[in-house]
C-alpha positions in Angstrom: -146.7 59.0 109.1 -144.9 61.2 106.7 -141.4 60.6 107.5 -142.1 56.4 107.3 -143.3 57.5 103.6 -140.2 59.8 103.4 -137.7 56.7 104.4 -139.3 54.3 102.8 -139.5 56.2 99.2 -135.7 57.4 100.5 -134.7 53.7 100.4 -136.5 52.5 98.0 -135.0 55.1 95.3 -131.3 53.9 96.7 -131.6 50.2 96.4 -132.7 51.0 93.1 -130.4 53.2 92.1 -127.5 50.3 93.0 -129.0 48.1 90.9 -128.7 49.9 88.5 -125.0 50.9 89.2 -124.6 47.2 89.2 -126.7 46.5 85.4 -124.7 48.8 84.4 -121.2 47.6 85.2 -122.7 44.3 84.0 -122.8 45.6 80.9 -119.7 47.4 80.8 -117.6 44.4 81.4 -119.7 43.2 77.4 -118.6 46.3 75.6 -115.9 45.2 73.3 -113.3 48.2 71.1 -111.1 48.7 68.8 -109.0 51.4 67.1 -110.2 52.4 64.0 -109.0 55.0 62.8 -105.1 57.0 63.8 -104.9 60.3 62.0 -102.0 63.8 63.0 -99.5 62.1 63.8 -96.6 64.6 64.8 -93.6 63.6 65.4 -91.0 64.7 67.6 -87.6 64.7 70.2 -89.9 64.0 73.3 -92.6 62.5 72.5 -95.3 61.1 69.4 -98.8 63.2 69.3 -101.4 61.3 67.4 -105.3 61.0 67.5 -107.1 57.8 67.6 -110.4 56.9 67.0 -112.1 54.3 69.4 -114.9 52.3 68.4 -117.1 50.7 72.0 -119.5 47.7 70.6 -122.0 47.0 73.1 -122.6 43.6 73.7 -125.1 44.1 76.0 -129.2 44.0 76.5 -129.0 47.0 78.2 -128.9 50.9 76.9 -125.1 52.1 78.2 -125.7 56.7 78.8 -129.4 56.8 78.4 -130.6 54.3 81.2 -128.7 55.4 82.7 -129.0 59.0 82.7 -125.5 59.7 81.6 -123.6 59.0 84.9 -121.0 57.7 83.2 -118.5 59.6 82.2 -114.4 58.7 80.1 -111.3 59.6 82.6 -108.7 58.3 80.8 -107.8 55.6 78.0 -104.3 53.7 78.9 -102.7 51.4 76.6 -100.3 49.2 76.8 -98.4 46.6 75.1 -100.3 43.8 74.5 -97.5 41.3 75.1 -94.9 42.3 77.6 -98.2 45.0 79.2 -95.8 48.0 79.7 -97.1 52.1 78.9 -96.7 52.9 75.6 -98.9 55.9 76.4 -102.6 57.1 77.8 -105.1 59.7 77.1 -106.8 62.3 79.3 -110.1 62.8 78.2 -113.6 64.3 79.5 -115.9 62.4 77.6 -119.7 62.3 79.3 -122.3 61.5 76.4 -122.1 58.1 76.3 -124.7 56.7 74.5 -124.2 53.5 72.9 -127.5 51.5 72.3 -127.4 47.6 72.8 -126.4 45.4 70.5 -125.1 47.9 68.8 -121.4 50.8 68.7 -120.6 53.7 68.5 -116.8 55.5 66.9 -115.2 58.0 69.6 -113.0 60.0 66.7 -110.3 61.8 67.5 -108.9 61.3 71.0 -105.3 62.9 71.5 -103.0 61.0 72.7 -99.7 61.6 73.6 -96.9 59.0 73.7 -93.5 59.7 75.7 -90.3 58.7 73.1 -89.1 55.9 75.8 -91.8 53.9 76.1 -92.1 54.1 72.5 -88.5 53.1 72.3 -89.3 50.3 74.9 -92.9 49.0 72.7 -91.3 48.8 69.2 -92.9 45.6 68.7 -96.3 46.9 69.4 -95.4 48.4 65.0 -94.9 45.3 63.8 -97.4 44.0 61.5 -101.4 45.5 62.9 -100.9 48.1 65.4 -104.3 48.0 66.9 -104.3 44.0 67.4 -100.5 44.6 69.8 -101.9 47.4 72.1 -104.3 46.3 75.1 -106.2 49.4 75.5 -108.0 50.5 79.3 -110.8 52.8 79.8 -111.2 53.7 82.6 -114.0 55.0 83.7 -115.9 57.4 86.1 -119.5 56.6 87.2 -120.8 58.3 90.5 -117.3 59.5 91.7 -115.9 55.6 91.4 -113.5 54.3 88.7 -113.9 51.8 86.9 -111.3 50.1 84.4 -112.5 48.4 81.2 -109.9 46.0 80.6 -110.5 45.9 76.5 -108.3 42.4 76.6 -110.6 41.0 73.5 -110.8 43.2 70.8 -114.1 43.4 68.2 
């Protein structure tokens, strides 16, 4: 009898966890991202290093981070030319304290970005007009060991 109760409880908990992962994935699709700041630009012959601020806006009805037991972390942020989809650069990060209440936004400040000069030269068109609107950002999330790419094609 005790074995059946343990098995039933385990199955129920796995079912709830599976539903939590699915609802979290649906909520992640409703997050919009924009570059809200550029700071500390350093230029060398090999690369350009800078820090950026990203604003993440949660358009879902699920709190991200709080109700997901903070099992989501940002692993990497990739930057692409919005017009030709060429790779520009990446920021390797380990941000695990993500809390974005439903219908609200949060700002992640001072994300270190390194852009190889050759990638920059191939993507000079990004700097025509508003840089913030010319870049496509892919946020790579790690949720319980699985990677999930959040394409921010549509900015706020």
